C-alpha positions in Angstrom: 23.2 -27.8 -17.4 20.7 -28.2 -14.6 22.3 -25.3 -12.8 21.5 -23.0 -15.8 17.9 -24.2 -15.8 17.4 -23.4 -12.1 18.9 -20.0 -12.6 16.7 -19.3 -15.6 13.6 -20.3 -13.6 14.4 -17.7 -10.9 14.7 -14.9 -13.5 11.4 -13.3 -14.4 10.4 -13.4 -18.1 10.7 -9.6 -18.3 14.4 -9.9 -17.4 15.1 -12.6 -19.9 13.4 -10.7 -22.7 15.2 -7.5 -21.8 18.5 -9.3 -22.3 17.4 -11.0 -25.4 16.3 -7.7 -27.0 19.6 -6.1 -25.8 17.8 -3.4 -23.8 20.1 -4.3 -20.8 23.1 -6.4 -20.2 23.4 -9.5 -18.0 25.3 -7.6 -15.4 22.6 -4.9 -15.2 20.0 -7.6 -14.8 22.0 -9.3 -12.0 22.2 -6.0 -10.2 18.5 -5.3 -10.6 17.6 -8.8 -9.4 19.8 -8.3 -6.3 18.0 -5.1 -5.6 14.5 -6.6 -6.2 15.1 -10.0 -4.6 12.7 -9.5 -1.7 9.8 -8.2 -3.7 6.5 -10.1 -3.9 6.1 -9.5 -7.6 9.5 -9.4 -9.3 8.1 -8.3 -12.6 6.7 -5.1 -11.1 9.8 -4.6 -9.0 12.1 -4.9 -12.0 9.9 -2.5 -14.0 10.1 0.0 -11.2 13.9 -0.4 -11.0 14.6 -0.2 -14.7 12.6 3.0 -15.4 13.9 5.4 -12.7 17.5 4.3 -13.2 17.3 5.0 -16.9 18.2 1.4 -17.9 15.1 1.1 -20.2 13.1 3.9 -21.6 9.3 4.0 -21.0 8.7 3.3 -24.7 10.9 0.2 -24.7 9.4 -0.9 -21.4 5.9 -0.7 -22.9 7.1 -2.9 -25.8 8.8 -5.3 -23.3 5.7 -5.6 -21.2 3.5 -6.3 -24.2 5.9 -9.0 -25.4 5.9 -10.6 -21.9 2.1 -10.6 -21.9 1.9 -12.1 -25.4 4.4 -14.8 -24.6 2.8 -15.8 -21.3 -0.6 -16.0 -23.1 0.9 -18.2 -25.7 2.4 -20.5 -23.0 -1.0 -20.7 -21.4 -2.6 -21.6 -24.7 0.0 -24.4 -25.2 -0.6 -25.7 -21.7 -4.4 -25.7 -22.2 -4.0 -27.5 -25.5 -1.8 -30.1 -23.9 -4.3 -30.7 -21.1 -7.3 -31.0 -23.5 -5.4 -33.5 -25.6 -4.3 -35.6 -22.6 -7.9 -35.7 -21.2 -9.4 -36.4 -24.7 -11.6 -33.3 -24.3 -10.8 -32.1 -27.8 -12.0 -35.4 -29.3 -15.2 -35.2 -27.3 -15.9 -31.7 -28.5 -15.3 -32.6 -32.1 -17.6 -35.6 -32.1 -20.4 -33.9 -30.2 
């Protein structure tokens, strides 16, 4: 089980969503990751790999990038909320 978690951490969010939405298969993602493994920004590298190779259309890619952005913003909101609760900042703001 820990092995699966470490593998998922290495896969960019865009790749996980592309599989979940069935835009690509797991094998196509593995191939793309192997081609883009040395890139500084894997999200951009995967985008640039998927579009020219015809794996994902530009319309689907726009939807995918928007979903990635929304989910990452949501994760940041949750982290921020957790931090404010742990540091009692929320309570201080309410009572001031």
